[in-house]
N, C-alpha and C positions, 0 to 999 in steps of 0.2 A: 708388673708382675715379676717377682725375682727368677732368674733362672737357676735351678738347681743343678749343679755337674756333680756325679759322681764317679770318680777313678775308680776303672778296674785296675787293681793291682796284678791283675794276669799280662800287663802290659810293662811292668815296671821293672828294674832293673834288680833282680834277686840276690844280686853280691852284695847292692848297696840299698837294701828294701827301707830300712829306717831313713836313711838319709831321702827316700824318695815319698816315705809318709810324710816327713817333716816339711819336704817343699811343696808337697799339696796341700797341708794342713795352712801353710804359711801364705798360700796363695789365696784361702779361703773356703777349703775343702770340710764340709760337716760331715760328709758319708763317705765310705770306701766299700766298693763292690767286690767281693770275692766268688770267683768262679771255680766252683768244684766238680770237677770232671773224672769219671771213672774209669775211662777208657771203653767204656761198653754201651752206655746210652749215647755217648757222644766218642767219636773217634779219637780223643786224644787222652792224657792222664795229667791232673795239676796236682795239688794239693788237698790234705783231710784237715781232721779238727785238729790235730799237732802243730800245725803252720798256724792257724786261724788262733790257735790260744796264744801263741807267740805274737802274732800281729795283735791281738787285745792287750798286751801287755806295753805295746808301743804307742798306743794311740788311744784317745777318748772319742774318737768320730764314732758313728753310727755305724755299724757293721754289717751290709747287707749280703748274705751267704747264701748264692745261688746254687743249690744242687742240681748239677746236670749229670743225675743218678739214677741209673734204676734201682727200685723198691725203696724209696725214699721214707717211707715209715719204720724201717730198720735202723736209722741213722739220725733221726730229727734229734731225739735226746743228746746223741755226741755232738752235735754243732750247737746246741744249746748250752751246753757246759761249757763248750769252748770260747762261749762270749759272742756268740752273733746276738744281734738286736732283730734284726728281720732275717727268716728264713723263707727261700723262696723255693717251690716245689714245683716240677715240669706237670701240666696235665696229663701229655703224653706219656709218662712216666708212673703217673699215682693210678694205685687198683682201686682207693675209694678219695677221691679229693675231698669231700666235705669232712671225712673223719682225720684225714691228715691235716687239713688246714685247724680243724679244733683242738688237734693235738698240739700242734703247734703253740696256741693261743694259751693252753695248759701248760705251757713250759713258760709262760712269760716271754713270749717273743712275738713281734708281729709276724701275720701268716701272710704270705707271699705266693701267688699261684702266675706260673709262666706258659707262654703257648709260642710256638712256633712260627715261622711265617707263613706255613701253608696250614696252619690248625684255625677254624672256624671259631667265631666269637660264642657260638651255641655251646660249643663243647664245656664252656667254662659257667654258663649261664644260671646255673644252680649255686653258684659259690660269690656271684657278683656281691650279694648283700651281705657276707660275711669275710671277703676277704680282705687286709689291709692294705696290699700292693699288688698290683698285677703289673705283670713284666710282659711286654711284647717286643719278641725278637725279631730285629729287624735285618738279622742276617742267621742261615742254618748254625746253631751252635757247634761247638767244637775247637774253635780257631780263631784266633783274633784277628785282626787288618783285613777282614773282606770288605766288599763293596755292598753299600747300603741296597736294600730292595725297598724303591719307591712304591711300590704297590702295598704296604704297610703303613702307609698314611691314614689310608681310610679306615684301617682296623683301629688306629690309634683315634680318630675322630670319633668312630661309631662307640669304643669303649668311653670316653670323655662323656658322650650324649647320656651312658646308659649307667655309670657306675654310681654306687653308693658315695654321696657326697664327702663321706671321710675317706674313702679309699683313695690312696696314692696311685697313680698311671706312671709306670716308668717306661723308657725304651734304651733296647741295646744292641749295639752291633751297626758300625761301620758309618758311626757319627763323629763329624768332621766338620772345619770351618764353612766347608761347602754345602755340608745337609743340617748343619744344627737350626737354621732357620726356620726351614720347612718342617722339620719335627715339632719346634715349640710351638709355630703357628696352630699345630691339632689342639693345641690346650693341654698339654700332658705337663706332669708335673717335675719330673727328674728324667735327666739324660745320663746313661751309662757311656764314658768316653776311655777308650783304652788306648791305641796305638795313635788315636788322632791328639791325644796328650802327650804321652810320654815320649813318643817320636819327636817330639818338637825340640830345638834348640835351646830354648827359652822356655821352660815346662810354667813357671806363674804367669809369664806373658801369653802364654795359649790358653792357661785357665781362663784370663782374664777378659781373652777375646771369645772364649766359647759363653762366657757368662754374660758379658753384655750384649753379644749379636754384632 
């Protein structure tokens, strides 16, 4: 089974962003993960639609836009217009998850839902049949470089067993050479890697190591 790695650009060097994108593309990346933080839902502030639109112009990779923001329904169209292929919203931030996911689909984007490490699966049970993408946080969102929370592995296994066959399951947070095998052993589809990739002295070599196990 192919291991799909989605590099998180939050850990890239923004002074040489195009170069870092080219590096991971050359290494084999077909997806890029974009962490949008508003300083309210999470205690950090990153980038918004303007930056994502700029990234869209640099790459043909599939762009996963992870909205760690309050009131995501107000901004979904902005990120679709910016060039996101998948838009992921948090269960914890959505007032009406079913409506928000359907609205993402109407904008011709894949609809994703994310849950924090302490959010039980039953909170997203009503949308398991319609979600295109389910993201399990294996750290609490807001900062890169955190330690992997091993108790989330069981949540990954449970979701793999219960999901719609067409739904993609992804994991984000604390994944590196030491944790990636246990993550892929759960049967999930995509692993997001940030500092575990971009902090390596040889990024293409690290991407290869993560990809082959």
